[in-house]
All heavy atoms as an XYZ file, in Angstrom:
895
protein
N       7.915    -76.709    105.301
C       7.009    -75.573    105.291
C       5.760    -75.884    104.475
O       5.817    -76.658    103.521
C       7.697    -74.357    104.663
C       8.674    -73.662    105.580
C       9.189    -72.377    104.968
O       9.258    -72.265    103.736
N       9.577    -71.428    105.794
N       4.672    -75.273    104.902
C       3.431    -75.359    104.147
C       3.100    -73.973    103.623
O       3.268    -72.985    104.335
C       2.282    -75.843    105.035
C       2.323    -77.293    105.512
C       1.196    -77.554    106.484
C       2.236    -78.238    104.323
N       2.623    -73.922    102.399
C       2.262    -72.647    101.796
C       0.875    -72.753    101.200
O       0.668    -73.523    100.257
C       3.268    -72.254    100.723
C       2.942    -70.961    100.006
C       3.054    -69.760    100.898
O       4.065    -69.553    101.562
N       1.995    -68.956    100.942
N      -0.047    -71.972    101.756
C      -1.397    -71.928    101.216
C      -1.491    -70.793    100.207
O      -0.920    -69.722    100.412
C      -2.407    -71.726    102.328
N      -2.215    -71.033     99.138
C      -2.399    -70.013     98.108
C      -3.725    -70.230     97.407
O      -4.390    -71.248     97.605
C      -1.248    -70.067     97.097
O      -1.228    -71.316     96.434
N      -4.097    -69.263     96.578
C      -5.289    -69.398     95.769
C      -6.471    -68.569     96.228
O      -7.532    -68.580     95.598
N      -6.314    -67.855     97.319
C      -7.398    -67.025     97.807
C      -7.636    -65.822     96.905
O      -6.885    -65.563     95.972
N      -8.696    -65.092     97.212
C      -9.009    -63.904     96.430
C     -10.398    -63.399     96.742
O     -11.035    -63.835     97.705
N     -10.840    -62.488     95.905
C     -12.167    -61.890     96.024
C     -13.074    -62.526     94.977
O     -12.721    -62.579     93.787
C     -12.082    -60.386     95.797
C     -13.420    -59.626     95.718
C     -14.172    -59.731     97.036
C     -13.162    -58.179     95.338
N     -14.213    -63.020     95.427
C     -15.144    -63.681     94.516
C     -16.560    -63.296     94.901
O     -16.839    -63.017     96.080
C     -14.931    -65.210     94.560
C     -15.255    -65.781     95.922
C     -15.706    -65.914     93.465
N     -17.436    -63.281     93.929
C     -18.833    -62.958     94.193
C     -19.558    -64.166     94.781
O     -19.149    -65.313     94.549
C     -19.532    -62.527     92.907
C     -19.009    -61.230     92.323
C     -19.803    -60.813     91.091
N     -19.253    -59.619     90.471
C     -19.517    -58.379     90.865
N     -20.345    -58.176     91.884
N     -18.980    -57.347     90.245
N     -20.620    -63.935     95.518
C     -21.416    -65.067     96.018
C     -21.819    -65.982     94.872
O     -22.213    -65.524     93.800
C     -22.625    -64.384     96.640
C     -22.116    -63.047     97.069
C     -21.135    -62.641     96.004
N     -21.701    -67.274     95.124
C     -21.983    -68.265     94.094
C     -20.773    -68.652     93.275
O     -20.837    -69.609     92.496
N     -19.692    -67.920     93.444
C     -18.477    -68.200     92.682
C     -17.661    -69.320     93.276
O     -18.054    -69.959     94.262
N     -16.496    -69.553     92.661
C     -15.621    -70.659     93.058
C     -14.188    -70.185     93.206
O     -13.764    -69.232     92.542
C     -15.664    -71.774     92.004
O     -16.958    -72.314     91.873
N     -13.478    -70.874     94.050
C     -12.030    -70.703     94.205
C     -11.432    -72.062     94.496
O     -12.098    -72.938     95.074
C     -11.689    -69.756     95.361
C     -11.866    -68.254     95.155
C     -11.620    -67.527     96.479
C     -10.933    -67.724     94.084
N     -10.181    -72.227     94.120
C      -9.462    -73.456     94.449
C      -8.205    -73.085     95.219
O      -7.308    -72.417     94.689
C      -9.097    -74.237     93.192
C      -8.493    -75.603     93.482
C      -8.290    -76.393     92.198
C      -7.804    -77.806     92.481
N      -7.654    -78.601     91.233
N      -8.145    -73.507     96.458
C      -6.982    -73.259     97.288
C      -5.987    -74.400     97.144
O      -6.377    -75.552     96.951
C      -7.385    -73.115     98.754
C      -8.454    -72.080     99.086
C      -8.651    -72.011    100.600
C      -8.106    -70.721     98.512
N      -4.721    -74.063     97.261
C      -3.651    -75.056     97.220
C      -2.836    -74.970     98.501
O      -2.647    -73.887     99.047
C      -2.735    -74.814     96.020
O      -3.435    -74.925     94.806
N      -2.367    -76.110     98.935
C      -1.471    -76.195    100.092
C      -0.270    -77.010     99.645
O      -0.366    -78.230     99.477
C      -2.182    -76.856    101.256
S      -1.140    -77.142    102.706
N       0.834    -76.331     99.441
C       2.040    -76.982     98.940
C       3.055    -77.133    100.059
O       3.235    -76.232    100.882
C       2.634    -76.169     97.804
N       3.708    -78.269    100.070
C       4.718    -78.539    101.089
C       6.112    -78.455    100.491
O       6.330    -78.827     99.334
C       4.506    -79.913    101.692
N       7.037    -77.986    101.287
C       8.442    -78.000    100.892
C       9.258    -78.515    102.059
O       8.964    -78.211    103.211
C       8.914    -76.601    100.485
O       8.766    -75.700    101.553
N      10.213    -79.353    101.766
C      11.068    -79.872    102.807
C      10.595    -81.172    103.438
O      11.312    -81.759    104.242
N       9.397    -81.597    103.096
C       8.922    -82.889    103.583
C       7.831    -83.381    102.654
O       7.270    -82.628    101.862
C       8.411    -82.792    105.029
C       7.160    -81.976    105.198
C       5.925    -82.583    105.299
C       7.231    -80.593    105.273
C       4.776    -81.830    105.468
C       6.087    -79.827    105.438
C       4.856    -80.447    105.537
N       7.526    -84.652    102.765
C       6.535    -85.248    101.891
C       5.169    -85.220    102.554
O       4.973    -85.795    103.624
C       6.919    -86.692    101.566
O       5.887    -87.326    100.830
N       4.219    -84.558    101.892
C       2.866    -84.495    102.428
C       2.210    -85.867    102.508
O       1.254    -86.049    103.268
C       1.994    -83.581    101.552
C       1.997    -82.084    101.827
C       1.005    -81.397    100.909
C       1.703    -81.805    103.270
N       2.705    -86.792    101.727
C       2.068    -88.099    101.658
C       2.031    -88.841    102.989
O       1.194    -89.715    103.194
N       2.917    -88.481    103.902
C       2.951    -89.143    105.199
C       1.991    -88.513    106.218
O       1.857    -89.025    107.328
C       4.360    -89.094    105.774
C       5.362    -89.882    104.973
C       6.310    -89.239    104.173
C       5.379    -91.271    105.008
C       7.229    -89.953    103.432
C       6.303    -92.000    104.271
C       7.215    -91.335    103.489
O       8.129    -92.053    102.753
N       1.344    -87.423    105.834
C       0.589    -86.630    106.790
C      -0.889    -86.547    106.445
O      -1.272    -86.544    105.264
C       1.149    -85.205    106.828
C       2.544    -85.117    107.380
C       3.637    -85.392    106.571
C       2.767    -84.766    108.702
C       4.923    -85.332    107.076
C       4.042    -84.690    109.216
C       5.118    -84.970    108.403
O       6.391    -84.916    108.906
N      -1.698    -86.460    107.487
C      -3.061    -85.999    107.301
C      -3.023    -84.493    107.131
O      -2.224    -83.802    107.766
N      -3.860    -83.978    106.259
C      -3.884    -82.548    105.965
C      -5.258    -81.983    106.258
O      -6.281    -82.593    105.926
C      -3.538    -82.273    104.489
C      -2.187    -82.903    104.137
C      -3.537    -80.772    104.209
C      -1.019    -82.365    104.916
N      -5.269    -80.834    106.879
C      -6.521    -80.174    107.190
C      -6.545    -78.746    106.691
O      -5.495    -78.113    106.525
N      -7.758    -78.269    106.461
C      -7.975    -76.859    106.160
C      -8.775    -76.251    107.307
O      -9.742    -76.866    107.793
C      -8.751    -76.676    104.852
C      -7.929    -76.876    103.621
C      -7.852    -78.017    102.862
C      -7.065    -75.921    102.997
N      -7.001    -77.830    101.809
C      -6.502    -76.547    101.868
C      -6.713    -74.607    103.276
C      -5.595    -75.891    101.020
C      -5.821    -73.966    102.436
C      -5.278    -74.604    101.322
N      -8.361    -75.077    107.711
C      -9.013    -74.336    108.768
C      -9.286    -72.925    108.250
O      -8.694    -72.493    107.263
C      -8.108    -74.263    110.006
C      -7.815    -75.592    110.632
C      -6.908    -76.476    110.060
C      -8.424    -75.965    111.817
C      -6.628    -77.708    110.633
C      -8.163    -77.188    112.408
C      -7.260    -78.064    111.812
N     -10.162    -72.222    108.934
C     -10.398    -70.826    108.554
C     -10.692    -70.000    109.784
O     -11.171    -70.503    110.803
C     -11.540    -70.725    107.548
C     -12.912    -71.110    108.092
C     -13.936    -71.125    106.963
N     -15.261    -71.499    107.436
C     -16.303    -71.712    106.648
N     -16.187    -71.582    105.323
N     -17.468    -72.045    107.165
N     -10.390    -68.719    109.663
C     -10.660    -67.790    110.750
C     -11.220    -66.505    110.171
O     -10.536    -65.813    109.404
C      -9.410    -67.509    111.573
C      -9.680    -66.674    112.803
C      -8.523    -66.684    113.782
O      -7.390    -67.002    113.440
N      -8.808    -66.361    115.030
N     -12.450    -66.226    110.547
C     -13.108    -64.994    110.122
C     -12.820    -63.899    111.144
O     -12.519    -64.191    112.305
C     -14.608    -65.231    109.987
N     -12.911    -62.649    110.742
C     -12.655    -61.545    111.670
C     -13.538    -61.640    112.907
O     -14.751    -61.828    112.814
C     -12.997    -60.309    110.836
C     -12.812    -60.735    109.429
C     -13.213    -62.174    109.380
N     -12.899    -61.547    114.062
C     -13.649    -61.564    115.314
C     -14.128    -62.926    115.754
O     -14.846    -63.041    116.754
N     -13.744    -63.963    115.008
C     -14.183    -65.319    115.355
C     -12.981    -66.215    115.603
O     -11.871    -65.925    115.170
C     -15.054    -65.896    114.240
C     -16.366    -65.166    114.032
C     -17.230    -65.882    113.025
C     -18.580    -65.195    112.858
N     -19.448    -65.906    111.881
N     -13.257    -67.321    116.265
C     -12.204    -68.299    116.502
C     -11.945    -69.095    115.227
O     -12.816    -69.253    114.379
C     -12.606    -69.239    117.639
C     -12.703    -68.562    118.994
C     -12.941    -69.552    120.122
O     -13.164    -70.743    119.835
O     -12.902    -69.128    121.283
N     -10.738    -69.594    115.157
C     -10.408    -70.466    114.031
C     -11.243    -71.730    114.098
O     -11.428    -72.297    115.177
C      -8.927    -70.805    114.072
C      -8.429    -71.631    112.894
C      -6.917    -71.762    112.936
N      -6.476    -72.411    114.161
C      -5.218    -72.393    114.586
N      -4.294    -71.732    113.897
N      -4.888    -73.018    115.707
N     -11.729    -72.182    112.947
C     -12.518    -73.403    112.914
C     -11.966    -74.356    111.858
O     -11.452    -73.939    110.821
C     -14.004    -73.105    112.630
C     -14.300    -72.553    111.264
C     -15.801    -72.396    111.003
O     -16.623    -72.802    111.849
O     -16.147    -71.852    109.940
N     -12.112    -75.609    112.170
C     -11.745    -76.659    111.226
C     -12.774    -76.697    110.108
O     -13.965    -76.564    110.344
C     -11.704    -77.999    111.962
C     -11.634    -79.176    111.060
C     -10.529    -79.686    110.443
C     -12.733    -80.005    110.649
N     -10.871    -80.782    109.687
C     -12.211    -81.005    109.789
C     -14.094    -79.999    110.925
C     -13.007    -81.987    109.212
C     -14.901    -80.968    110.349
C     -14.356    -81.949    109.500
N     -12.315    -76.884    108.873
C     -13.186    -76.897    107.706
C     -13.240    -78.279    107.057
O     -14.319    -78.785    106.748
C     -12.721    -75.865    106.658
C     -13.562    -75.962    105.388
C     -12.768    -74.459    107.237
N     -12.077    -78.879    106.865
C     -12.031    -80.142    106.130
C     -10.703    -80.823    106.402
O      -9.734    -80.181    106.822
C     -12.178    -79.882    104.627
O     -12.112    -81.093    103.887
N     -10.657    -82.140    106.161
C      -9.395    -82.852    106.270
C      -9.406    -84.059    105.344
O     -10.467    -84.529    104.917
C      -9.095    -83.278    107.699
S     -10.297    -84.405    108.410
N      -8.206    -84.529    105.048
C      -8.037    -85.709    104.219
C      -6.942    -86.556    104.835
O      -5.906    -86.046    105.258
C      -7.718    -85.310    102.752
C      -7.669    -86.540    101.849
C      -6.429    -84.502    102.647
C      -7.690    -86.203    100.372
N      -7.190    -87.844    104.907
C      -6.239    -88.741    105.552
C      -5.059    -89.000    104.631
O      -5.103    -88.753    103.429
C      -6.920    -90.056    105.927
O      -7.250    -90.776    104.753
N      -4.025    -89.555    105.195
C      -2.809    -89.790    104.422
C      -2.878    -91.087    103.624
O      -2.263    -91.188    102.593
C      -1.591    -89.845    105.346
C      -1.656    -90.944    106.386
C      -0.385    -90.956    107.221
N      -0.410    -91.989    108.256
C       0.622    -92.292    109.023
N       1.749    -91.626    108.879
N       0.540    -93.229    109.928
N      -3.618    -92.044    104.076
C      -3.607    -93.362    103.456
C      -4.710    -93.539    102.438
O      -4.498    -93.413    101.226
N      -5.902    -93.806    102.937
C      -7.012    -94.084    102.027
C      -7.707    -92.830    101.539
O      -8.726    -92.900    100.865
C      -8.031    -95.018    102.701
C      -8.624    -94.426    103.971
O      -8.300    -93.257    104.296
O      -9.394    -95.130    104.640
N      -7.142    -91.677    101.891
C      -7.666    -90.394    101.435
C      -9.118    -90.182    101.871
O      -9.907    -89.564    101.159
C      -7.515    -90.247     99.928
C      -6.061    -90.327     99.467
C      -5.936    -90.131     97.968
C      -4.483    -90.254     97.532
N      -4.329    -90.082     96.061
N      -9.429    -90.694    103.030
C     -10.741    -90.416    103.602
C     -10.877    -88.924    103.845
O      -9.939    -88.270    104.300
C     -10.911    -91.165    104.931
O     -10.776    -92.560    104.706
C     -12.269    -90.879    105.536
N     -12.039    -88.375    103.539
C     -12.263    -86.940    103.696
C     -13.390    -86.676    104.689
O     -14.245    -87.527    104.931
C     -12.605    -86.286    102.352
O     -13.803    -86.885    101.841
C     -11.478    -86.477    101.349
N     -13.374    -85.480    105.229
C     -14.423    -85.063    106.138
C     -14.570    -83.552    106.031
O     -13.607    -82.850    105.670
C     -14.099    -85.473    107.576
C     -15.328    -85.494    108.465
O     -16.458    -85.299    107.965
O     -15.156    -85.701    109.684
N     -15.782    -83.072    106.355
C     -16.083    -81.653    106.183
C     -16.966    -81.154    107.313
O     -17.814    -81.892    107.840
C     -16.835    -81.422    104.864
C     -16.111    -81.895    103.640
C     -16.284    -83.200    103.176
C     -15.244    -81.061    102.946
C     -15.614    -83.645    102.050
C     -14.569    -81.503    101.816
C     -14.762    -82.795    101.380
O     -14.081    -83.241    100.278
N     -16.798    -79.895    107.632
C     -17.739    -79.258    108.536
C     -19.077    -79.178    107.803
O     -19.132    -79.058    106.566
C     -17.223    -77.856    108.937
C     -18.026    -77.281    110.082
C     -17.225    -76.909    107.744
C     -17.433    -75.977    110.641
N     -20.175    -79.277    108.553
C     -21.498    -79.356    107.916
C     -21.778    -78.177    106.980
O     -22.420    -78.348    105.936
C     -22.587    -79.422    108.988
C     -22.681    -80.790    109.642
O     -22.071    -81.749    109.117
O     -23.361    -80.902    110.681
N     -21.296    -77.013    107.341
C     -21.641    -75.816    106.571
C     -21.033    -75.788    105.170
O     -21.452    -74.980    104.338
C     -21.221    -74.560    107.328
O     -19.835    -74.567    107.568
N     -20.081    -76.671    104.886
C     -19.473    -76.671    103.557
C     -19.716    -77.972    102.797
O     -19.310    -78.093    101.633
C     -17.947    -76.395    103.617
C     -17.663    -75.145    104.432
C     -17.172    -77.583    104.148
N     -20.365    -78.921    103.425
C     -20.628    -80.196    102.754
C     -21.442    -79.971    101.477
O     -22.415    -79.229    101.470
C     -21.372    -81.140    103.695
C     -20.493    -81.757    104.753
C     -21.268    -82.721    105.644
C     -20.354    -83.353    106.689
N     -21.090    -84.244    107.621
N     -21.000    -80.635    100.422
C     -21.664    -80.486     99.138
C     -21.171    -79.301     98.327
O     -21.504    -79.172     97.150
N     -20.370    -78.431     98.946
C     -19.847    -77.252     98.242
C     -18.324    -77.296     98.120
O     -17.776    -76.832     97.123
C     -20.256    -75.973     98.975
C     -21.746    -75.774     99.096
C     -22.092    -74.391     99.636
N     -21.582    -74.170    100.983
C     -20.726    -73.196    101.318
N     -20.277    -72.352    100.400
N     -20.326    -73.066    102.582
N     -17.656    -77.828     99.126
C     -16.200    -77.872     99.131
C     -15.735    -79.312     98.904
O     -16.380    -80.260     99.361
C     -15.639    -77.403    100.483
C     -15.782    -75.929    100.762
C     -16.580    -75.109     99.980
C     -15.108    -75.362    101.834
C     -16.718    -73.759    100.247
C     -15.215    -74.016    102.122
C     -16.026    -73.220    101.328
N     -14.596    -79.461     98.237
C     -14.008    -80.772     98.008
C     -12.511    -80.696     98.265
O     -11.819    -79.868     97.670
C     -14.248    -81.253     96.577
O     -15.658    -81.262     96.297
C     -13.698    -82.670     96.392
N     -12.039    -81.574     99.147
C     -10.603    -81.641     99.432
C     -10.009    -82.830     98.688
O     -10.589    -83.917     98.663
C     -10.344    -81.738    100.958
C      -8.854    -81.629    101.261
C     -10.942    -83.009    101.540
C      -8.544    -81.494    102.754
N      -8.874    -82.599     98.053
C      -8.168    -83.669     97.337
C      -6.680    -83.511     97.594
O      -6.222    -82.464     98.059
C      -8.433    -83.605     95.821
O      -8.041    -82.311     95.326
C      -9.899    -83.846     95.487
N      -5.943    -84.564     97.276
C      -4.493    -84.483     97.431
C      -3.817    -85.112     96.235
O      -4.310    -86.088     95.662
C      -4.036    -85.130     98.736
C      -4.234    -86.624     98.838
C      -3.957    -87.094    100.280
N      -2.635    -86.702    100.708
C      -2.273    -86.562    101.988
N      -3.152    -86.773    102.948
N      -1.056    -86.215    102.302
N      -2.689    -84.546     95.878
C      -1.840    -85.083     94.824
C      -0.460    -85.248     95.441
O       0.326    -84.295     95.506
C      -1.806    -84.135     93.619
C      -1.048    -84.709     92.441
O      -0.165    -85.567     92.650
O      -1.315    -84.274     91.309
N      -0.175    -86.456     95.890
C       1.089    -86.684     96.584
C       2.293    -86.525     95.643
O       3.381    -86.153     96.093
C       1.091    -88.072     97.225
C       0.146    -88.156     98.411
O      -0.203    -87.134     99.009
N      -0.289    -89.364     98.740
N       2.089    -86.776     94.371
C       3.191    -86.588     93.415
C       3.597    -85.119     93.327
O       4.764    -84.795     93.129
C       2.799    -87.106     92.040
C       2.699    -88.625     92.016
O       3.314    -89.272     92.890
O       2.008    -89.155     91.133
N       2.605    -84.240     93.462
C       2.880    -82.808     93.422
C       3.083    -82.229     94.813
O       3.293    -81.027     94.974
C       1.748    -82.077     92.709
C       1.632    -82.419     91.230
C       0.551    -81.599     90.550
C       0.493    -81.914     89.063
N      -0.566    -81.144     88.368
N       2.978    -83.107     95.825
C       3.168    -82.665     97.213
C       2.227    -81.518     97.570
O       2.618    -80.561     98.251
C       4.631    -82.242     97.449
C       5.145    -82.688     98.803
O       4.625    -83.629     99.401
N       6.174    -82.014     99.274
N       0.992    -81.645     97.120
C       0.031    -80.562     97.266
C      -1.357    -81.110     97.617
O      -1.746    -82.179     97.133
C      -0.064    -79.746     95.956
O       1.234    -79.232     95.631
C      -1.032    -78.572     96.094
N      -2.048    -80.370     98.455
C      -3.444    -80.651     98.766
C      -4.276    -79.467     98.299
O      -3.834    -78.316     98.395
C      -3.633    -80.895    100.273
C      -5.100    -80.965    100.647
C      -2.920    -82.181    100.689
N      -5.465    -79.758     97.811
C      -6.330    -78.723     97.265
C      -7.655    -78.647     98.019
O      -8.116    -79.646     98.590
C      -6.626    -79.015     95.787
C      -5.397    -79.178     94.937
C      -4.885    -80.454     94.652
C      -4.732    -78.066     94.428
C      -3.758    -80.603     93.879
C      -3.596    -78.219     93.650
C      -3.107    -79.486     93.381
O      -1.980    -79.638     92.619
N      -8.241    -77.479     97.984
C      -9.597    -77.304     98.491
C     -10.386    -76.563     97.427
O     -10.190    -75.360     97.243
C      -9.620    -76.536     99.817
C     -10.999    -76.429    100.470
C     -11.447    -77.817    100.961
C     -10.961    -75.452    101.643
N     -11.224    -77.301     96.718
C     -12.100    -76.698     95.720
C     -13.339    -76.183     96.433
O     -14.029    -76.956     97.107
C     -12.493    -77.726     94.657
C     -13.467    -77.211     93.614
C     -12.855    -76.162     92.721
O     -11.759    -76.319     92.210
N     -13.577    -75.059     92.525
N     -13.591    -74.896     96.270
C     -14.712    -74.261     96.967
C     -15.687    -73.724     95.930
O     -15.339    -72.830     95.147
C     -14.197    -73.133     97.865
C     -13.131    -73.584     98.843
S     -12.674    -72.293    100.036
C     -12.023    -71.047     98.941
N     -16.876    -74.290     95.904
C     -17.917    -73.870     94.980
C     -19.087    -73.259     95.741
O     -19.202    -73.426     96.951
C     -18.404    -75.066     94.159
C     -17.319    -75.695     93.318
O     -16.401    -75.008     92.853
N     -17.404    -77.003     93.116
N     -19.939    -72.581     95.005
C     -21.138    -71.963     95.600
C     -20.786    -71.172     96.854
O     -21.433    -71.304     97.904
C     -22.173    -73.049     95.925
O     -22.528    -73.763     94.764
N     -19.772    -70.355     96.738
C     -19.279    -69.618     97.900
C     -20.314    -68.626     98.416
O     -21.089    -68.042     97.638
C     -17.973    -68.909     97.552
C     -16.757    -69.839     97.525
C     -15.615    -69.222     96.739
C     -16.325    -70.176     98.940
N     -20.299    -68.468     99.721
C     -21.228    -67.590    100.409
C     -20.443    -66.523    101.175
O     -19.290    -66.753    101.537
C     -22.068    -68.400    101.396
C     -22.839    -69.552    100.772
C     -23.559    -70.355    101.843
C     -24.338    -71.517    101.237
N     -25.045    -72.305    102.294
N     -21.061    -65.397    101.468
C     -20.348    -64.373    102.245
C     -19.815    -64.904    103.571
O     -18.748    -64.471    104.027
C     -21.427    -63.302    102.452
C     -22.306    -63.436    101.255
C     -22.359    -64.907    100.971
N     -20.522    -65.845    104.160
C     -20.062    -66.397    105.444
C     -18.836    -67.290    105.309
O     -18.280    -67.729    106.316
C     -21.194    -67.151    106.150
C     -21.889    -68.185    105.300
C     -23.171    -67.656    104.675
O     -23.179    -66.496    104.193
O     -24.165    -68.409    104.649
N     -18.416    -67.573    104.089
C     -17.170    -68.303    103.870
C     -15.951    -67.378    103.919
O     -14.807    -67.847    103.878
C     -17.176    -69.017    102.514
C     -18.236    -70.114    102.435
O     -18.384    -70.857    103.420
O     -18.902    -70.208    101.388
N     -16.201    -66.089    104.000
C     -15.101    -65.127    104.065
C     -14.254    -65.359    105.307
O     -14.770    -65.399    106.424
C     -15.658    -63.693    104.078
O     -16.319    -63.435    102.840
C     -14.544    -62.681    104.280
N     -12.971    -65.542    105.096
C     -12.047    -65.842    106.201
C     -10.635    -65.952    105.639
O     -10.440    -66.015    104.415
C     -12.431    -67.148    106.888
N      -9.693    -66.016    106.551
C      -8.340    -66.433    106.180
C      -8.304    -67.953    106.307
O      -8.681    -68.499    107.350
C      -7.280    -65.796    107.079
C      -5.892    -66.304    106.697
C      -7.335    -64.279    106.969
N      -7.882    -68.606    105.257
C      -7.833    -70.063    105.223
C      -6.402    -70.541    105.422
O      -5.470    -70.026    104.787
C      -8.380    -70.583    103.901
C      -9.889    -70.536    103.830
C     -10.556    -69.321    103.721
C     -10.650    -71.699    103.890
C     -11.935    -69.259    103.685
C     -12.037    -71.655    103.842
C     -12.674    -70.432    103.748
O     -14.051    -70.379    103.707
N      -6.254    -71.534    106.289
C      -4.948    -72.099    106.611
C      -4.972    -73.607    106.339
O      -5.984    -74.262    106.544
C      -4.624    -71.913    108.095
C      -4.589    -70.486    108.564
C      -5.744    -69.848    109.013
C      -3.391    -69.772    108.591
C      -5.707    -68.541    109.458
C      -3.344    -68.466    109.036
C      -4.507    -67.865    109.467
O      -4.465    -66.556    109.910
N      -3.832    -74.125    105.939
C      -3.698    -75.573    105.881
C      -2.734    -76.011    106.981
O      -1.879    -75.235    107.423
C      -3.227    -76.054    104.517
S      -1.628    -75.430    103.955
N      -2.921    -77.249    107.408
C      -2.098    -77.790    108.482
C      -1.864    -79.266    108.227
O      -2.649    -79.917    107.530
C      -2.780    -77.576    109.828
N      -0.810    -79.786    108.834
C      -0.449    -81.185    108.661
C      -0.227    -81.838    110.015
O       0.214    -81.184    110.969
C       0.819    -81.308    107.810
N      -0.516    -83.117    110.068
C      -0.254    -83.852    111.287
C       0.034    -85.311    110.961
O      -0.400    -85.839    109.930
C      -1.455    -83.791    112.230
C      -2.677    -84.569    111.749
C      -3.751    -84.605    112.818
N      -4.918    -85.379    112.402
C      -5.931    -85.656    113.188
N      -5.932    -85.213    114.441
N      -6.945    -86.364    112.757
N       0.766    -85.930    111.883
C       0.955    -87.374    111.853
C      -0.078    -87.959    112.803
O       0.063    -87.800    114.016
C       2.374    -87.736    112.287
C       3.479    -87.450    111.271
C       4.843    -87.673    111.914
C       3.327    -88.342    110.048
N      -1.112    -88.572    112.281
C      -2.174    -89.062    113.162
C      -1.667    -90.156    114.094
O      -0.781    -90.929    113.717
C      -3.225    -89.599    112.183
C      -2.486    -89.838    110.912
C      -1.363    -88.865    110.876
N      -2.156    -90.183    115.313
C      -3.266    -89.379    115.841
C      -2.829    -88.116    116.559
O      -3.551    -87.608    117.412
C      -3.902    -90.353    116.833
C      -2.726    -91.081    117.407
C      -1.750    -91.239    116.258
N      -1.661    -87.607    116.195
C      -1.134    -86.430    116.879
C      -1.860    -85.148    116.536
O      -2.796    -85.144    115.733
N      -1.408    -84.055    117.107
C      -2.044    -82.753    116.875
C      -1.622    -82.161    115.539
O      -0.718    -82.664    114.856
C      -1.509    -81.907    118.040
C      -0.160    -82.483    118.314
C      -0.293    -83.960    118.087
N      -2.278    -81.062    115.181
C      -1.925    -80.332    113.960
C      -0.657    -79.529    114.268
O      -0.723    -78.437    114.785
C      -3.068    -79.435    113.528
C      -4.305    -80.181    113.176
C      -5.416    -80.345    113.941
C      -4.540    -80.901    111.962
N      -6.331    -81.117    113.279
C      -5.828    -81.476    112.058
C      -3.803    -81.130    110.796
C      -6.390    -82.249    111.036
C      -4.364    -81.898    109.788
C      -5.634    -82.451    109.904
N       0.476    -80.116    113.938
C       1.760    -79.546    114.333
C       2.315    -78.544    113.349
O       3.117    -77.701    113.720
C       2.785    -80.668    114.517
C       2.711    -81.304    115.889
O       2.199    -80.641    116.810
O       3.181    -82.440    116.037
N       1.966    -78.678    112.093
C       2.581    -77.872    111.045
C       1.519    -77.028    110.367
O       0.506    -77.545    109.902
C       3.280    -78.775    110.024
C       4.246    -79.743    110.669
C       3.887    -81.063    110.911
C       5.508    -79.311    111.081
C       4.755    -81.934    111.528
C       6.383    -80.193    111.700
C       5.996    -81.498    111.921
O       6.873    -82.350    112.545
N       1.809    -75.732    110.313
C       0.838    -74.788    109.779
C       1.473    -73.933    108.691
O       2.622    -73.527    108.800
C       0.330    -73.871    110.886
C      -0.526    -74.586    111.873
C      -0.119    -75.316    112.944
C      -1.952    -74.637    111.876
N      -1.201    -75.837    113.606
C      -2.338    -75.428    112.976
C      -2.941    -74.106    111.058
C      -3.678    -75.686    113.281
C      -4.268    -74.359    111.354
C      -4.630    -75.144    112.449
N       0.683    -73.660    107.684
C       1.117    -72.716    106.666
C       0.568    -71.338    106.970
O      -0.328    -71.175    107.795
N       1.107    -70.340    106.287
C       0.516    -69.008    106.417
C      -0.793    -69.002    105.661
O      -0.994    -69.803    104.764
C       1.466    -67.949    105.875
C       1.767    -68.058    104.399
C       2.817    -67.039    103.997
O       3.959    -67.066    104.459
N       2.429    -66.125    103.127
N      -1.681    -68.165    106.023
C      -3.025    -68.199    105.480
C      -3.163    -67.517    104.140
O      -2.271    -66.789    103.681
N      -4.301    -67.769    103.524
C      -4.660    -67.086    102.287
C      -6.067    -66.526    102.460
O      -6.970    -67.222    102.934
C      -4.561    -68.029    101.075
O      -4.802    -67.297     99.875
C      -5.509    -69.211    101.160
N      -6.247    -65.278    102.099
C      -7.516    -64.589    102.333
C      -8.537    -64.955    101.263
O      -8.249    -64.867    100.055
C      -7.304    -63.073    102.339
C      -8.576    -62.263    102.476
C      -9.175    -62.349    103.855
O      -8.477    -62.196    104.856
N     -10.486    -62.590    103.929
N      -9.720    -65.333    101.722
C     -10.849    -65.560    100.832
C     -11.937    -64.567    101.210
O     -12.368    -64.518    102.368
C     -11.379    -67.002    100.954
C     -12.687    -67.159    100.182
C     -10.336    -67.991    100.449
N     -12.359    -63.774    100.256
C     -13.410    -62.793    100.490
C     -14.537    -63.025     99.495
O     -14.300    -63.027     98.281
C     -12.870    -61.363    100.346
O     -11.789    -61.165    101.262
C     -13.969    -60.346    100.643
N     -15.725    -63.247    100.028
C     -16.897    -63.475     99.190
C     -17.831    -62.284     99.374
O     -18.412    -62.088    100.441
C     -17.614    -64.786     99.556
C     -18.766    -65.042     98.575
C     -16.635    -65.949     99.558
N     -17.935    -61.506     98.329
C     -18.704    -60.267     98.436
C     -19.180    -59.818     97.062
O     -18.479    -60.024     96.054
C     -17.844    -59.175     99.070
O     -18.528    -57.943     99.080
N     -20.345    -59.211     97.037
C     -20.848    -58.659     95.783
C     -20.427    -57.202     95.629
O     -20.730    -56.579     94.608
C     -22.364    -58.785     95.733
O     -22.954    -58.172     96.862
């Protein structure tokens, strides 16, 4: 199972750190991604980190503001979100895959609300 946590209500310009913790399997074997879905919109990919060399990638709208990291010893992946904007408001989900396969494993989401 994957469990996303760390969401909340934050003012524009604020920060949050999301966590994606795994139970029952080792995250170290998987690529991990973060996705988000805003009300009335389709789910979109936000960021991912590879299982081996920890290569990272980001959607353009969060580059320079979000940072994805992983701690395989803690079986957890993090998404540090800085300089948050109202358009970052969404339910955030983490997912895992064995590359090059699909995102097979999903956690329940955590709500992030950016509002003054």
